[in-house]
C-alpha positions as CSV (number, residue, x, y, z in Angstrom):
1,M,39.9,101.8,27.5
2,I,37.3,102.1,24.8
3,F,36.8,105.4,22.9
4,K,34.0,106.5,20.7
5,V,35.3,108.4,17.7
6,T,32.8,110.5,15.8
7,Y,33.9,111.4,12.3
8,Q,33.0,112.6,8.8
9,V,33.8,110.1,6.0
10,T,35.6,112.8,3.9
11,K,37.9,115.7,4.7
12,T,36.9,117.6,1.6
13,R,33.3,118.5,2.5
14,N,32.0,120.7,5.3
15,P,30.9,118.6,8.3
16,K,27.1,118.0,8.6
17,R,25.6,116.6,11.7
18,E,23.4,114.3,9.6
19,D,26.5,112.7,8.1
20,T,28.4,112.1,11.3
21,Q,29.3,108.5,11.9
22,A,31.0,106.7,14.9
23,L,33.4,104.0,15.5
24,Y,34.7,102.4,18.7
25,V,38.4,101.7,19.3
26,E,40.4,100.4,22.2
27,A,43.4,102.4,23.1
28,E,45.4,103.6,26.1
29,S,44.4,107.3,25.8
30,A,42.3,109.6,23.6
31,V,45.5,110.8,21.9
32,A,46.4,107.2,21.0
33,A,42.8,106.6,19.8
34,R,42.9,109.7,17.6
35,K,46.4,108.7,16.2
36,L,45.1,105.1,15.4
37,V,42.2,106.5,13.4
38,E,44.2,109.2,11.7
39,E,46.9,106.7,10.5
40,N,44.5,104.1,9.3
41,T,41.6,106.0,7.7
42,P,40.9,109.1,5.6
43,Y,38.3,110.3,8.0
44,N,37.8,113.8,9.4
45,I,37.7,113.2,13.1
46,E,35.3,115.4,15.0
47,F,35.5,114.1,18.6
48,V,37.1,111.4,20.7
49,Q,35.2,110.4,23.8
50,P,36.0,107.8,26.5
51,V,33.2,105.3,27.0
52,E,33.0,103.3,30.3
53,G,30.6,102.1,32.9
54,K,26.9,102.6,32.2
55,H,27.7,104.6,29.1
56,L,29.6,101.7,27.6
57,A,26.8,99.3,28.6
58,Y,24.3,101.5,26.8
59,E,26.5,101.8,23.7
60,Q,26.9,98.0,23.6
61,K,23.1,97.5,23.4
62,N,23.2,99.3,20.0
63,P,23.3,96.6,17.2
64,D,25.9,98.7,15.3
65,F,28.4,98.5,18.2
66,K,31.6,96.9,17.1
67,L,35.2,97.5,18.2
68,T,37.3,98.6,15.2
69,E,40.7,97.0,15.0
70,F,43.5,98.4,12.9
């Protein structure tokens, strides 16, 4: 399953909505997706959301859509 992970680039600053970024990762569960990102990046994870069906099709239309592999 594909998950959209929204995050802040640094853990030292307070989160701002304007600075929130997203990456997409394939994992078996939201917990596994969070663990992958935590182990391989210094990011402050805000939210992990499953993306499937029409939502996935919509996200794939975005030119910035790319699955992140660790």
